[in-house]
C-alpha positions in Angstrom: 34.5 -68.3 51.3 32.6 -65.4 49.5 35.1 -65.4 46.7 34.6 -69.0 46.1 30.9 -68.6 45.8 31.7 -66.0 43.1 33.9 -68.4 41.3 31.4 -71.4 41.7 28.5 -69.2 40.2 30.6 -67.9 37.4 31.9 -71.3 36.4 28.3 -72.7 36.7 27.0 -70.1 34.3 29.8 -70.7 31.9 29.1 -74.4 31.8 25.4 -73.8 31.3 25.9 -71.5 28.4 29.1 -73.0 27.0 29.7 -73.0 23.3 32.0 -71.2 20.8 32.0 -67.4 20.9 31.5 -65.5 17.6 32.3 -61.9 16.7 28.8 -60.6 16.6 27.1 -58.1 19.0 26.9 -59.3 22.6 23.8 -59.5 24.8 23.7 -60.0 28.6 21.5 -63.1 29.3 22.0 -63.3 33.1 23.2 -61.2 36.2 23.2 -61.4 39.8 24.6 -59.5 42.7 26.6 -61.5 45.3 27.8 -59.3 48.1 29.3 -56.2 46.4 30.2 -58.1 43.3 28.1 -58.5 40.1 28.2 -61.5 37.9 26.8 -61.6 34.5 26.8 -63.9 31.4 26.8 -62.8 27.8 26.0 -64.5 24.5 26.4 -63.6 20.8 23.1 -61.8 19.9 23.0 -63.6 16.5 24.3 -67.0 17.1 23.0 -67.1 20.7 26.3 -68.9 21.6 28.0 -68.3 24.9 30.5 -65.2 24.6 31.8 -64.6 28.1 31.1 -64.5 31.8 32.3 -61.4 33.9 32.5 -60.4 37.6 33.1 -56.9 38.7 33.2 -54.9 42.1 33.3 -51.1 42.7 35.4 -49.4 45.3 34.9 -46.3 47.2 37.9 -44.8 45.4 35.8 -44.9 42.2 37.9 -47.8 40.7 36.1 -50.8 39.4 37.9 -54.2 39.2 36.6 -56.8 36.7 37.4 -60.2 35.5 36.0 -62.0 32.4 36.5 -65.4 30.9 35.4 -66.5 27.4 34.6 -69.8 25.7 38.3 -70.4 24.9 39.1 -69.9 28.7 40.9 -66.7 27.9 40.9 -64.6 31.0 41.0 -60.7 31.2 41.3 -58.2 34.0 40.0 -54.8 33.9 40.5 -51.7 36.1 38.5 -48.5 35.4 37.6 -45.3 36.8 35.6 -42.5 35.2 38.3 -40.0 36.3 40.9 -41.9 34.1 41.2 -40.5 30.5 43.4 -40.9 27.5 43.2 -38.7 24.4 41.2 -40.3 21.5 43.4 -42.7 19.8 46.2 -42.7 22.3 47.9 -46.0 23.3 49.4 -46.8 26.6 53.1 -46.8 26.4 53.9 -50.3 27.6 52.3 -53.0 30.0 50.9 -51.6 33.2 53.0 -52.1 36.3 51.5 -53.8 39.4 53.1 -53.4 42.6 52.3 -53.4 46.4 
C-alpha cells in the first residue's frame, strides 16, 4: 500500500512537470517525505523543463536506494553508501551482480 502511494505521487509530479529534458544544470523544484522515502522533482535550470523525478530511502546499514525516471521514461536505480569508494577515474569491471 505505501509503495503504491510513492508511485502515484511520483507519477503525478512527473505528469505535472512533463516536458523534454535538456542538458543544462538541474534544480530541485519539489520534494516531500512519505514514510521513510523522499520524493523529489527536478527541472532544467535554464529552460525550466522537466528533467527527472526521484525517490530514495536510507537504511540502517548506511546504504541508500534510489530510483529516478526522466521525461523519456528512462529508469535508473542507484545504490550508494558513504563507505564505498573507488579511486578517481576508476571504472567498475562489468555490470553489478544482484542475487538473493
